[in-house]
Phi, psi and omega in degrees: 000143175272339176224165175294130183300145178298341178301336180281343183300139178089004178278068186293342180267000179297126183256330181227134174233117178239125180237128183218135173066029177269091187298330182265353182296123182251332182205152170266128186290155177301332182285011176302335180288358169291338181278066188294343178264359185300125178252327187228129175235117180235125179229126182227144171054046174243083192293338181261000184296131176280168178305153181299146180291154182297335182290355174301333179287355179267005183272102189292337184253005183297123180249338185205136172234131175226129178233123180227129180055051175232063188310317182289343181273357181305137176222147182301331181293345175300323180277325186224096183292353179274354179298144183301331183270009178294115185293337180260011180303323181292343177273351183270126174290167181307325179258057188299335181292345177266348183254322183245144172246131182248134174232105177246116179257322178191179178294352178259358186209110182221141176208138170222143180208153180281139172254134179290133177287142182281000000 
């Protein structure tokens, strides 16, 4: 598939989405925000994947995003979540460094996840 199939649309109870080794996958659809229960998004080895859509920021329960070996999906906000075009910026509270942990190693390895406040 070049995109995530429409058959997945409407799976509002989906909690984890892991995509690996989809050589032809080019984009995550804007309707990803239909996955309102999604907590974890892991994408690996999807070399043609474009950057995540801005609507990823509409996922109220998202706790973790991990992208590994998805070179074409690289976005500057991986390095700096304060950039205006960061799609999950709206999920970050004003003191986001206490809520989210960012791990940017290279354009091939990015992870961010929520840390529970004590």
